[in-house]
Every structure is written in structure tokens, then in C-alpha cells.
N, C-alpha and C positions, 0 to 999 in steps of 0.2 A: 066501065073503062077508066073513069077518073080515079076510082079506088085502086085499080090495078096500077095506075101510074104512081099513086102515092106509095103503095107498097114497094114499087121499084125504086122510088126516091129514098125510102127508108133503108132498103137493102144497100143502096149506093153509099149511104152515110156510114154504115157499119163496115164497108169495104175500104174506106179511106184510111190513110195513115193516121195514127192515133192523134197526133198533134193538130190535125186539121178538122177533127170531129166537131168540136164545139162551135167553131166559126161557121162551118157549113150547115150545121143543125140550125143555128140562129138565122142564117140567111134563108134556109128553106122555110122556116116558120114565118119569117117576115113576108116572103113571097106568097105563101098560102093565105096569110091574113090580108094581104093586098088584093088577092083574088076573091076575097069574100068568104073564104073557107075557114072560118074561125075555129070550128071544132077540130078540123085537121091540123090547123096551126097549133092549137093547144096540145094536141096529142104529140106533135113533133117536139114541142118545147119541153115536154115531160121526159123525153128520151135522155137517159143519163149517159155520161161519157164512160165507156168501158174501162175497167182496170187493165193494166198491161197484160195480165195473164188471160183475162176474158177476151181481150182484143186478139191475142194470139190464137186462141181456140176458134174465134170467128174466122180468122184468115185461113186456118186449116180447113174449115168448112168451105170457104169460097174458093180457095186456090189449090187445095189438095183433096178434092171431093172424093176421088176414088178410094184413097186410103181411109178417109173419114167414114165413108159408107161401109167399108170393111169392118170398122170398129162397131158401128151400129148393128151390123148383121151379127157379130159375135154376141152382142148384148141380147138380141132377140133369141138367139139359140140357147141362152141360159135358162129359159123358162122350162119347167118340167114337161117335156113332151109326153104325149099320151102313150107313145110306143116304147118309151124307155122305162123299164121297170127294174126294181131291185138293184142288183149289182151293175147291170147294164146301164141303168140311169145315171148312177154315180160316175161311171166311166165316161159317159157322154158329156156330162157337165164338166168333168175334168178336162176333156179335150177342148171344150168351149172356153174354159178359163185359160188354158194354155194359148189358144188362138188369140184371145183378147189381150193377153200379156204381150205377145209378139207384136200385135198391131200398135199397142200403146208405146212400146219401145220405138217403133218406127216413127210414130207421130211425135214423140218427144224429140227425136233427132231433127225432124222437119221443123218443129217449133223453135229449136235452138238456131237453125238456119234462118228462119223467118226473122227472129229477133236480131240476129247479127246483121242481116240485110237492112233492117229498119234502124240500125245504129244504136241498138239497145243491148245491154249486157244480159246474156242468158244465164242468170244466176241460178244456183241450185234451188233456192226458194221459189223463184218464178216458175221454173220447170216443174217443180213438185206441184204447185197450184194448177198449172196447165194439165198435168197428168191426172190430178184428182178430179178436175172438172170434166175431162174427157171420160174418165171412168164413170162419173155420175151420169153423163149424157148417154153412155151405153146402157146403163141400168134403166134410165127413164125412157129408153127407146121402146120399152114394152107398152108405153102409154101413148095414145094419140094426142093427148092434151098436155104432154110434157113440155119442158123448156124448148124454146124455138132456136134451133142451131143457126149460127150466123148472126144472131142479134143479142148475144149475151152481153150484159153490162157488169155482172159480178161473177165471182167464182161460185161453183156449185159443189155441194157435198154429196157424196154417194148416199143412197138411202140406207137406213139401219137394217139390221138383219130381219127384224119383224116386218119392216116396210117392204124389203126386197121380197120376202116370202109372199106378202100380200099382192105385190105387183105381179109376181110370177103366177099366182093363183088366178088373178084377174085376167092376165093375158091368155092363160090357157082356156079360161071359160069363153073368151071371145072367139078363139080359133076353132074350138071343138064344137061339136053338136050340142044343143041344149041338153042338160042333164035332167032326166025324168026323176020323179021322187024315188023310184025304185033303184036308180043308179047314183043317187046323191052320196058323195063321199062321206064316210063316217069320220068322227073325231079322231079315231085311231089312225085312219088313213092320212089325215092332215098332219098329225103328229109325226107319222112316219116320213112324210114328205119333208117336213121341217128338219127332221133328224138327218135325212140324206143331204139336204142342202148344207146343214151344219158340218157334216163330215167332209163334204166337198170343199167347204171353206177352210176347214182344218188342214186338209191335204194341200190346198193352195198356200196356206200360211207356212206349212212345213217347207215347201219348195222355196218360198220367199226367205225363210230363215236360213236355209242352206245357201242360197245366193248371198245373203248378207254375211254369213260366216266366211264364205270364200272371199268376198270383198274385204272383210276385216283382215283375213290372213294376207291378202295381197297388199293391203295398206300397211300392215305391220312389217312385211318384208321390204316394202319400199322405204318405210321409215328407218329400218336398220341399215339399208343401203345408203340412205341419205345421211345417217349418223356417221357412217364410215367415211363418206365423202367430206362431211363437215370436219371430222378429226384431221383428215389429211389437209384440208384447207387451212385449219388453224395452225398446223405444223408449218405449212408453207408461209403463212403470215408471220409466225414467230421467226423463221429463218430470214425472211425478207426484212423484218425489223432489225435483226442482228446486223445484216448487211448494210442497212441504212445507217445504223449507229456507227459502224466502222467507216462507212463512207463519209459521214459527218466529221468523224475524228480526223480522217485524212484531209478532208477539205479545210478543217480548222487549222491543221498544221501547215497546209499549203498556203492558206490565207495569211497566217502569221509570217511564214517565210517570204511571201510576196511583199507584205507590208515592210518587213525588215530590209528587203532588197531595195524597195522604193526609197526608204529612209537613207540607206547607204548611197544610193544613186544621187539623191538630193544633196547629201553631204559632199560627195565627190564633185558634183556640179558647182557647189559653192567654192570649193578649193580651187577648181579649175578657173573659176571666174576671178578669184583673188590672184592666182598665179598669172593670169592674163594681164591683170592690172599692173602687177609687179614687173612683168616683162615689158609692158608699155612704158613704165617709168624708167626702167633700165635702158630701153632703146633710146628714149629721149636724152638720157644722160650720155650715152655713147655718142649720139649725134652732136651734142653740144661740145663734148670733149674733142671730137674729131675736128669740128670747126675751129676750136681754139688752137689745136695743134697746127692746123693748116695755116692759120693766121700767123702764128709764131714762126713757122718755117719760111713764110714769105717775107718776113721782116729782114732787112740787111743787118749785118753785124756792125757795130759802131767802131 
């Protein structure tokens, strides 16, 4: 019971947001140590914080289990089934590869959604590593002691061609009845199987190449379209620059005219002020002359 609770606690760690992993791991280890479970505490302390891509694959396992299991199922179907022989066998593997590719695309979209929801940028490199790890998990699904889904700490690389053939051969021997010495596959049979697997991988690579070529053509067409848009934008910038220079010239002339008008207004204001002073002097002179005249008029003649 206690071991089951520990496994549940470890699973809970790997389901946490990535930023909370280290703190919660240390807290769990401290609690286990306090409870006297030193071995369990040491085990928890050794749990490494997952990379962002490994964390994303873990969340796909925990939160998108149905689609994740579909990928694992396609991986198991890649083993050379006893009923599929010769051309039929290659066709069967081809169908399995197509099914796996479709599920991988779906999981890549879900991974991008998970990363955005977590506030992380789903960069092409991160999504590539997520897809590579998912592909590796689907290949290792042939083994009962493969990597543990939901608890990954690092990215996984798919097995090599030789390793994949070995995995397939081992998985087939587990599912089929024990082979008696009289039915033991010959070296030629093994070579034939490897050749069929190789051909299937070549066919898959050709499809991938065609997809890449279509993507390249689409990218080139988009680049040409963007180049046309860029030329138009440059022409508009050039025209706007011309309008700006003309506007600056008009503004410069208007500013000069305004400054000249201000100077003229200031000059006229000075003249007006001087004229007002002259008028005031003349007014006083008139007043004095009027008083003097009135005085003379009031005097009697001798």
C-alpha cells in the first residue's frame, strides 16, 4: 500500500507545471525522510526535472491518453506479424506507418496547444523533439521494459534500423508460439525480413520527401508573394518620403512667412506706440495752446 502511494506521489510530480517540479520534489523527499523512509526519499531526490519537450510528452500521456494510446498501438502493429507475408507484409507495414504519422501529427498539434496553455512558446525545435520522443516511445512500445510513459525526464531517440529489427523480432517471438528447432527461421528468412523493413522505410521516406517538396514549393510561392508585397511596400515608403519632403518644404516656407509676419507685426506695433506717444504730446500742446488763448481772450483791452 505504501509503495502504491509513493508511485502515485511520483506520478503527481510529473503531472505538475514544469516550474513547480523541483520545489514539490524536494518537499516530497523531505516529507519521506521525516517519516523515516530514507530509501524512498533518496529515490525521489534523484528524480531529474524534465526538459520542456519531455514534460510536454508526459502531459500528452496524462491528459491526452486516448490519442497517446493510439500512437502506442500503431507502434505495436509495426512488428512483422506472422500472417503478413511477402508483398502483403510490406503493405501492412505501410498502412501502420501511415497510421502512426497521422497520430504523430495530431499529437504535435496537441503538444503546441499544451505549450501555449502553459505560457511557453511552441518553437519548431521543441515540437521536433516532442515528435521524435513520441516516435521513439511508439517504437519501444514493443518492449515491456521500455521507457516509462508519463515520467520522462529527457528526450528519446528512436532506435536504429538494426535495433528496430531486433525489437520487432523479439516482439514477434513473445506473441507467437514457441518455435521448434524444425521451424527456426533461417538466416535467409531474417535477411528477407530486414529487407522488407528496409523497403517499407524507403517507401515512408519517399512519402516524407514528397511532403517536404510540397512544403518547399509552398514556401517558395509564399516567399515570391511576400517579395511582391515588399516591393509594393518599398514603393509606398518612397512615395511617402517624397510627400514628407514636400510637406517639410511647405512647412519651412510657411514658418518663414509666419516669422516675417511676426516681425512686421512687431515693427508696426512699435510704430503705433511711437505714434501714440506723439499724439499724446500733440494733445498736451493743443490743450496748453487752448488755455493760453482763452486767457488772452478774457483779458480786457487797455
